[in-house]
PADRENVEX-199583 format. One line per 4 residues: number of its first residue (from 0); their letters; for each residue x, y, z of N, C-alpha, C, CB. Coordinates in pm, whole numbers. Glycine has a CB too. Layout:
% PADRENVEX-199583
NUM	a	X,Y,Z,X,Y,Z,X,Y,Z,X,Y,Z; ...
END
This chain:
% PADRENVEX-199583
0	masf	8566,-4397,4381,8507,-4381,4283,8396,-4392,4252,8542,-4419,4231; 8339,-4496,4310,8189,-4563,4306,8113,-4402,4396,8176,-4770,4426; 8195,-4433,4534,8082,-4285,4575,8033,-4161,4482,8155,-4196,4689; 8179,-4146,4403,8137,-4056,4343,8031,-3995,4211,8218,-4043,4340
4	srkl	8058,-4170,4131,7949,-4191,4054,7826,-4177,4105,7953,-4298,4005; 7823,-4231,4264,7646,-4226,4278,7596,-4056,4290,7586,-4325,4454; 7703,-4036,4316,7681,-3850,4352,7638,-3797,4241,7823,-3749,4393; 7700,-3836,4127,7660,-3798,3986,7552,-3807,3951,7712,-3854,3898
8	gfsl	7532,-3948,3959,7404,-3984,3916,7318,-3907,3960,7367,-4100,3944; 7302,-3939,4096,7209,-3832,4162,7151,-3715,4081,7282,-3768,4270; 7273,-3618,4139,7258,-3499,4098,7202,-3486,3934,7391,-3438,4124; 7262,-3579,3849,7215,-3550,3747,7053,-3656,3722,7345,-3566,3646
12	lfgl	7006,-3710,3822,6833,-3743,3774,6762,-3682,3852,6772,-3893,3781; 6844,-3606,3978,6745,-3479,4024,6742,-3381,3965,6760,-3424,4136; 6850,-3329,3835,6857,-3226,3766,6715,-3235,3666,7001,-3223,3696; 6714,-3341,3616,6662,-3397,3523,6505,-3384,3549,6718,-3529,3510
16	sgfa	6492,-3482,3648,6344,-3443,3728,6283,-3361,3751,6325,-3457,3818; 6371,-3201,3799,6332,-3114,3792,6267,-3015,3673,6400,-3094,3842; 6403,-3036,3571,6371,-2992,3386,6235,-3057,3373,6499,-3077,3242; 6199,-3180,3358,6114,-3243,3351,5973,-3173,3381,6150,-3338,3418
20	ilig	5961,-3166,3535,5848,-3101,3637,5788,-2989,3551,5916,-3032,3791; 5928,-2910,3533,5878,-2740,3463,5889,-2734,3361,5943,-2613,3491; 5936,-2873,3248,5858,-2859,3122,5693,-2879,3119,5918,-2961,3030; 5679,-2972,3199,5561,-2991,3207,5434,-2928,3277,5574,-3078,3231
24	lgiw	5490,-2849,3339,5400,-2744,3406,5403,-2613,3326,5448,-2715,3558; 5456,-2572,3218,5493,-2525,3142,5371,-2575,2988,5644,-2557,3160; 5382,-2710,2975,5311,-2734,2875,5166,-2729,2926,5354,-2855,2813; 5132,-2754,3047,5025,-2774,3088,4964,-2599,3092,5040,-2868,3226
28	qler	5043,-2526,3081,4982,-2338,3082,4942,-2358,2926,5139,-2165,3116; 5033,-2368,2849,4993,-2363,2704,4856,-2453,2666,5121,-2419,2618; 4829,-2550,2730,4694,-2605,2733,4559,-2511,2803,4714,-2740,2815; 4653,-2515,2920,4515,-2377,2946,4515,-2264,2932,4466,-2349,3061
32	lqwk	4617,-2216,2846,4564,-2083,2690,4469,-2128,2606,4692,-2043,2559; 4483,-2240,2528,4403,-2264,2426,4266,-2268,2505,4445,-2393,2342; 4266,-2343,2588,4141,-2346,2671,4056,-2232,2688,4170,-2380,2792; 4135,-2141,2706,4110,-1956,2806,4050,-1944,2649,4305,-1798,2885
36	eail	4133,-1930,2512,4139,-1860,2385,3997,-1937,2373,4281,-1885,2265; 3965,-2040,2386,3813,-2078,2338,3703,-2032,2412,3790,-2221,2336; 3706,-2030,2508,3636,-1972,2601,3580,-1781,2542,3749,-1989,2745; 3765,-1766,2568,3715,-1579,2499,3658,-1604,2404,3830,-1455,2441
40	aeis	3688,-1653,2305,3641,-1701,2145,3459,-1719,2167,3736,-1894,2087; 3426,-1790,2224,3255,-1791,2289,3190,-1657,2341,3244,-1892,2430; 3285,-1615,2390,3242,-1479,2506,3210,-1401,2396,3374,-1394,2626; 3306,-1368,2329,3295,-1207,2199,3236,-1289,2084,3491,-1109,2126
44	aria	3172,-1429,2038,3029,-1422,1982,2952,-1410,2073,2981,-1525,1907; 2952,-1420,2153,2797,-1427,2218,2764,-1272,2278,2787,-1556,2364; 2877,-1168,2240,2827,-1029,2277,2807,-980,2167,2908,-941,2355; 2865,-1040,2076,2883,-942,1918,2774,-995,1845,3042,-966,1811
48	aapv	2665,-1120,1882,2533,-1154,1857,2419,-1084,1793,2496,-1179,1954; 2343,-1127,1703,2241,-1096,1706,2153,-1019,1834,2208,-1195,1668; 2094,-921,1847,2020,-942,1994,1891,-976,1980,2017,-818,2087; 1848,-1003,2111,1697,-1094,2130,1652,-1001,2241,1706,-1291,2186
52	plpa	1511,-1013,2254,1446,-938,2357,1512,-991,2488,1286,-957,2353; 1486,-892,2598,1520,-930,2671,1447,-1072,2806,1549,-817,2684; 1524,-1130,2835,1428,-1220,2941,1342,-1169,3022,1494,-1290,3032; 1254,-1271,3053,1170,-1233,3117,1199,-1245,3275,1066,-1294,3069
56	npdp	1315,-1330,3282,1362,-1320,3441,1539,-1329,3397,1287,-1483,3567; 1610,-1263,3353,1753,-1292,3325,1810,-1358,3446,1834,-1162,3288; 1891,-1417,3420,1970,-1518,3525,2120,-1510,3481,1912,-1691,3518; 2189,-1473,3573,2274,-1439,3554,2417,-1618,3506,2274,-1330,3685
60	atdt	2326,-1661,3564,2411,-1813,3572,2404,-1874,3426,2332,-1938,3692; 2330,-1787,3299,2296,-1824,3170,2330,-1696,3085,2146,-1872,3161; 2254,-1579,3156,2264,-1476,3057,2335,-1379,3042,2184,-1430,3045; 2468,-1401,3156,2573,-1270,3134,2630,-1304,2982,2723,-1264,3267
64	rlav	2608,-1125,2969,2686,-1084,2823,2586,-1112,2710,2835,-1183,2790; 2476,-1173,2755,2326,-1145,2648,2353,-1100,2582,2210,-1079,2666; 2330,-1064,2420,2295,-935,2357,2161,-954,2330,2374,-896,2230; 2108,-776,2365,1960,-781,2387,1915,-643,2340,1917,-810,2546
68	tvag	1801,-619,2315,1749,-490,2289,1618,-452,2387,1712,-486,2134; 1609,-379,2439,1483,-288,2518,1481,-147,2486,1494,-289,2683; 1318,-95,2494,1318,26,2445,1202,71,2577,1275,38,2263; 1241,183,2568,1114,246,2677,1194,370,2716,1062,135,2838
72	dlpg	1139,447,2820,1161,568,2871,1244,631,3024,1040,599,2868; 1315,670,2978,1404,718,3107,1308,834,3147,1583,776,3071; 1307,798,3270,1243,926,3337,1303,998,3452,1117,894,3384; 1474,988,3417,1557,1081,3490,1595,1060,3603,1514,1185,3501
76	qqlf	1608,909,3676,1710,885,3765,1811,806,3724,1667,838,3872; 1930,857,3772,2035,801,3760,2175,826,3829,2039,808,3655; 2232,771,3798,2367,708,3911,2459,756,3821,2392,513,3952; 2592,757,3871,2726,809,3799,2844,744,3883,2741,988,3799
80	vfap	2887,662,3778,2974,532,3835,3131,632,3815,2957,342,3708; 3213,626,3856,3346,713,3857,3422,637,3769,3424,734,4002; 3484,656,3647,3524,568,3514,3610,614,3439,3426,542,3424; 3747,653,3451,3829,725,3383,3837,627,3239,3970,754,3473
84	ldga	3794,779,3151,3841,730,3003,3848,842,2905,3738,621,2940; 3941,870,2879,3957,971,2788,3914,1116,2891,3852,936,2641; 3989,1075,2972,3972,1171,3097,3912,1169,3199,3937,1261,3080; 3921,1256,3308,3781,1187,3466,3661,1178,3369,3719,1342,3648
88	gyrv	3571,1105,3438,3452,1115,3381,3317,975,3494,3499,1073,3183; 3224,958,3418,3132,868,3496,3077,814,3402,3037,920,3591; 3013,685,3375,2932,593,3392,2818,633,3396,2953,529,3480; 2702,588,3321,2581,652,3369,2495,540,3342,2538,792,3299
92	iaam	2433,533,3486,2339,420,3528,2211,496,3516,2366,353,3684; 2112,452,3409,2000,516,3437,1881,429,3480,1971,591,3329; 1748,458,3509,1661,353,3569,1584,339,3386,1535,421,3743; 1509,278,3310,1436,277,3269,1319,230,3253,1469,281,3236
96	qtdd	1187,251,3195,1077,240,3237,1035,179,3067,1012,385,3317; 1007,33,3074,999,-53,2953,894,-57,2912,1034,-171,2958; 872,-63,2775,761,-80,2729,684,-156,2750,763,-84,2650; 696,-261,2760,663,-428,2891,608,-385,3030,842,-530,2954
100	grri	642,-297,3052,608,-257,3210,737,-271,3301,487,-364,3277; 820,-323,3232,980,-363,3354,982,-224,3377,1174,-441,3281; 1081,-218,3503,1121,-170,3542,1335,-163,3540,1030,-196,3622; 1418,-140,3487,1548,-161,3465,1619,-88,3468,1574,-201,3387
104	mvdl	1822,-144,3464,1866,-34,3442,1950,-45,3336,1915,18,3542; 2018,67,3264,2069,82,3140,2182,182,3180,1961,130,3029; 2298,79,3149,2440,157,3133,2493,197,2992,2553,69,3190; 2417,351,3027,2451,479,2883,2572,507,2850,2406,632,2904
108	gfvp	2698,508,2919,2812,478,2887,2889,645,2932,2812,416,2720; 2987,667,2873,3056,765,2979,3031,920,2898,3250,720,3005; 2999,979,3023,3031,1166,2983,3138,1226,3081,2870,1284,3012; 3190,1288,3086,3319,1370,3124,3254,1433,3241,3385,1485,3005
112	qdqr	3367,1483,3323,3307,1502,3479,3181,1641,3468,3469,1557,3609; 3191,1758,3379,3135,1849,3377,3019,1819,3338,3187,1928,3324; 2984,1661,3283,2804,1666,3209,2788,1590,3324,2740,1583,3025; 2804,1581,3458,2712,1476,3567,2609,1479,3592,2732,1467,3680
116	aapy	2560,1602,3615,2441,1712,3642,2344,1690,3562,2473,1857,3624; 2396,1643,3445,2290,1646,3322,2178,1497,3358,2397,1626,3136; 2005,1586,3366,1951,1482,3341,1901,1398,3234,1894,1495,3388; 1842,1239,3213,1849,1208,3171,1722,1140,3103,1925,1193,3210
120	vven	1647,1272,3120,1439,1217,3064,1470,1214,2915,1257,1376,3099; 1400,1046,2874,1442,1051,2733,1293,976,2687,1609,962,2692; 1218,978,2633,1110,937,2557,1168,825,2404,1029,1096,2511; 1052,691,2445,1061,646,2316,1269,624,2300,966,788,2196
124	lqvt	1300,573,2389,1458,489,2334,1486,339,2306,1567,506,2441; 1543,314,2255,1546,208,2201,1747,149,2264,1496,245,2013; 1761,58,2359,1895,52,2390,1949,-98,2310,1911,57,2566; 2065,-113,2188,2105,-210,2237,2227,-269,2298,2080,-254,2178
128	gnvh	2257,-365,2353,2369,-401,2417,2381,-544,2454,2380,-325,2524; 2401,-495,2571,2465,-675,2641,2369,-669,2802,2724,-682,2692; 2316,-743,2835,2263,-749,2969,2391,-837,3046,2097,-829,2971; 2439,-775,3175,2567,-808,3238,2578,-784,3425,2678,-703,3153
132	wpve	2616,-829,3458,2638,-817,3618,2779,-800,3639,2588,-949,3706; 2832,-673,3598,2993,-690,3631,3009,-751,3767,3077,-544,3631; 3151,-750,3780,3163,-787,3950,3320,-699,3967,3175,-1009,3996; 3275,-547,4033,3375,-476,4011,3385,-421,4184,3348,-364,3878
136	vdgf	3316,-464,4261,3303,-425,4396,3393,-531,4493,3142,-424,4433; 3505,-428,4555,3615,-527,4623,3601,-464,4793,3809,-502,4538; 3698,-483,4852,3706,-470,5011,3784,-352,4972,3779,-601,5122; 3829,-297,4860,3873,-154,4907,3773,-55,4827,4046,-121,4867
140	tpap	3660,-119,4772,3575,13,4718,3514,94,4784,3483,-7,4646; 3521,253,4753,3497,369,4877,3298,379,4838,3626,581,4836; 3255,364,4963,3125,382,4985,3040,471,4894,3118,423,5105; 2934,455,4815,2871,607,4702,2876,713,4834,2644,591,4610
144	egdv	2858,802,4691,2822,936,4815,2768,1002,4720,2953,1035,4908; 2644,1006,4752,2499,1057,4666,2482,953,4589,2501,1199,4567; 2501,1051,4455,2464,978,4336,2609,941,4264,2361,1074,4236; 2697,948,4332,2815,893,4265,2888,752,4325,2917,1007,4269
148	wyar	2869,688,4250,2938,541,4284,3073,516,4280,2894,442,4200; 3156,408,4313,3255,356,4219,3340,301,4168,3279,374,4200; 3194,176,4170,3189,30,4106,3010,31,4104,3281,-122,4224; 3036,-73,3979,2916,-95,3942,2873,-222,4051,2912,-124,3778
152	dvta	2730,-226,4127,2664,-308,4185,2496,-329,4133,2685,-266,4318; 2494,-418,4116,2378,-437,4016,2285,-440,4119,2375,-571,3913; 2334,-537,4239,2172,-530,4326,2180,-398,4390,2140,-662,4467; 2278,-341,4497,2266,-238,4557,2239,-106,4449,2385,-233,4643
156	masa	2281,-101,4352,2213,26,4234,2097,21,4214,2256,29,4090; 2030,-151,4179,1927,-116,4168,1769,-122,4274,1933,-167,4067; 1838,-85,4417,1793,-60,4531,1776,79,4494,1875,-101,4649; 1918,130,4506,1893,294,4499,1797,325,4371,2054,386,4477
160	lqtd	1757,260,4286,1695,341,4148,1558,265,4173,1785,309,3963; 1537,190,4262,1403,103,4292,1346,42,4156,1278,203,4364; 1449,-86,4106,1452,-110,3957,1466,-218,3947,1539,-53,3877; 1428,-345,3914,1490,-518,3919,1641,-470,3890,1416,-657,3768
164	pvlv	1708,-573,3940,1839,-609,3951,1878,-659,3801,1857,-719,4068; 1882,-598,3687,1879,-613,3617,1952,-478,3532,1776,-664,3618; 2129,-489,3424,2181,-395,3355,2186,-405,3240,2274,-369,3383; 2148,-312,3141,2169,-354,3010,2232,-256,3004,2072,-384,2911
168	iare	2422,-315,2915,2496,-212,2881,2516,-146,2748,2594,-242,2918; 2525,-85,2718,2480,-19,2577,2595,-5,2479,2418,130,2597; 2516,-44,2364,2629,-45,2263,2590,26,2133,2670,-192,2230; 2457,66,2184,2410,157,2035,2276,194,2126,2375,48,1840
172	ttpa	2228,328,2114,2099,382,2165,2065,508,2037,2121,452,2347; 1891,491,2005,1839,555,1964,1713,619,2023,1841,509,1880; 1716,727,2014,1818,801,1922,1945,809,2012,1764,959,1871; 2052,890,1949,2129,898,2043,2164,985,2148,2197,884,2001
176	lpaq	2287,930,2250,2246,1049,2311,2386,1086,2383,2110,1029,2413; 2393,1200,2478,2549,1288,2503,2664,1124,2597,2503,1497,2674; 2606,1081,2632,2659,992,2645,2770,858,2578,2585,985,2674; 2846,867,2587,2955,764,2487,2930,643,2501,3111,766,2514
180	pwpv	2836,517,2447,2848,406,2494,2992,357,2490,2762,331,2434; 2999,244,2595,3134,181,2656,3060,47,2658,3204,245,2823; 3031,-35,2568,2981,-149,2548,3064,-274,2643,2985,-164,2394; 3029,-391,2670,3067,-523,2706,3220,-555,2591,2912,-636,2678
184	ttdg	3320,-574,2676,3396,-683,2619,3499,-772,2661,3440,-644,2539; 3573,-848,2628,3628,-998,2697,3757,-907,2786,3704,-1157,2546; 3781,-765,2806,3869,-696,2840,3898,-782,3011,3819,-529,2822; 3794,-770,3049,3771,-790,3203,3795,-977,3263,3585,-730,3229
188	vknd	3850,-1016,3130,3833,-1173,3141,4008,-1189,3148,3734,-1265,2982; 4049,-1258,3243,4200,-1295,3276,4249,-1422,3193,4217,-1330,3442; 4334,-1336,3116,4427,-1477,3029,4547,-1425,3048,4404,-1513,2844; 4606,-1506,3163,4758,-1473,3180,4847,-1638,3171,4782,-1380,3357
192	hlgy	4787,-1702,3106,4819,-1835,3071,4998,-1836,2995,4682,-1888,2955; 4967,-1768,2873,5106,-1763,2835,5247,-1704,2905,5094,-1705,2731; 5189,-1601,3026,5284,-1525,3072,5373,-1647,3176,5212,-1383,3149; 5241,-1753,3219,5304,-1857,3334,5409,-1954,3250,5167,-1965,3419
196	aitw	5345,-1978,3131,5393,-2127,3019,5551,-2022,3010,5258,-2167,2793; 5575,-1906,2958,5721,-1848,2933,5787,-1856,3111,5709,-1649,2851; 5713,-1813,3209,5752,-1826,3328,5814,-1972,3340,5640,-1795,3418; 5739,-2057,3298,5770,-2202,3360,5908,-2261,3241,5591,-2323,3353
200	ftla	5877,-2232,3181,5962,-2212,3042,6146,-2195,3055,5896,-2053,2969; 6142,-2038,3130,6257,-2000,3141,6321,-2043,3277,6255,-1868,3117; 6205,-2102,3394,6277,-2151,3501,6367,-2293,3494,6177,-2161,3599; 6310,-2365,3365,6321,-2494,3299,6460,-2470,3270,6220,-2529,3170
204	aawa	6513,-2392,3153,6623,-2355,3100,6721,-2325,3231,6595,-2236,3000; 6692,-2236,3301,6755,-2199,3387,6817,-2347,3514,6655,-2081,3436; 6724,-2400,3535,6726,-2546,3614,6842,-2614,3521,6555,-2647,3610; 6797,-2655,3398,6878,-2695,3340,7034,-2665,3326,6825,-2687,3265
208	amta	7063,-2518,3289,7182,-2491,3295,7293,-2509,3416,7170,-2386,3263; 7178,-2510,3532,7257,-2471,3623,7285,-2663,3715,7163,-2318,3719; 7217,-2753,3628,7230,-2911,3645,7374,-2929,3610,7125,-3009,3543; 7381,-2853,3455,7496,-2890,3352,7583,-2858,3439,7513,-2817,3206
212	afvl	7642,-2716,3463,7722,-2655,3539,7792,-2743,3642,7653,-2555,3594; 7697,-2742,3743,7695,-2851,3844,7791,-2984,3799,7535,-2898,3862; 7717,-3043,3717,7792,-3161,3705,7918,-3172,3615,7704,-3253,3665; 7941,-3044,3513,8066,-2989,3500,8145,-3017,3560,8077,-2894,3506
216	rgtq	8119,-2953,3679,8216,-2900,3759,8270,-2992,3848,8170,-2795,3825; 8116,-3092,3876,8209,-3224,3976,8294,-3299,3897,8111,-3351,4049; 8292,-3308,3787,8324,-3398,3693,8471,-3359,3650,8220,-3397,3579; 8519,-3201,3623,8627,-3108,3605,8710,-3173,3759,8567,-2914,3597
220	skkk	8647,-3158,3877,8723,-3169,3984,8756,-3286,4047,8680,-3105,4060; 8731,-3390,3979,8728,-3530,3993,8854,-3572,3873,8558,-3596,3962; 8840,-3522,3733,8940,-3512,3710,9099,-3480,3766,8904,-3470,3657; 9113,-3335,3810,9210,-3316,3908,9261,-3360,3987,9203,-3268,3951
224	d	9151,-3496,4057,9210,-3541,4143,9277,-3682,4120,9130,-3531,4237
END
């Protein structure tokens, strides 16, 4: 009897400990969810803020997604980054000679596949958007093929277009251009914490059910003895 009670007590303690750990992990993920939502709200506010002039030396550590306005001319040098949106097409990454004498890049937005060859020579263009350094290149990204690229790589594209490694992603252009603006959003910021929390709570419920079933089966077996 004493041996059975010890086994039952150990099983119950083990089950409750596991349940508590799983519940704790679920609560931790809910706390992480609140933290991430606060970050996303801050990023959204930064994206939609009133635009400011482009800083003299934009820094990825402090200026990512900063809302800016730049003005200047497009001399007709651009790259096309494959990016399916409403069908096959490309993002247009164009060199811009700004009014203050700088040479940067602007992401003008999306064009369908049959408009890829159109040159972008524009004078007195104003671009309102966000300066950004997208992280899109990985070990599976194909190498560029001429002016067609498969991911935005600010440093490499700047070298190809002979510009500063600065990319402004357009939210609006004046005058309007054939490219459809594809502005910066928070879509690329991962937020899987709710899913993780649900997983941990589901495991906790399953663990509790298994513990209860084990203890009940042991109790019933003892009664038969």
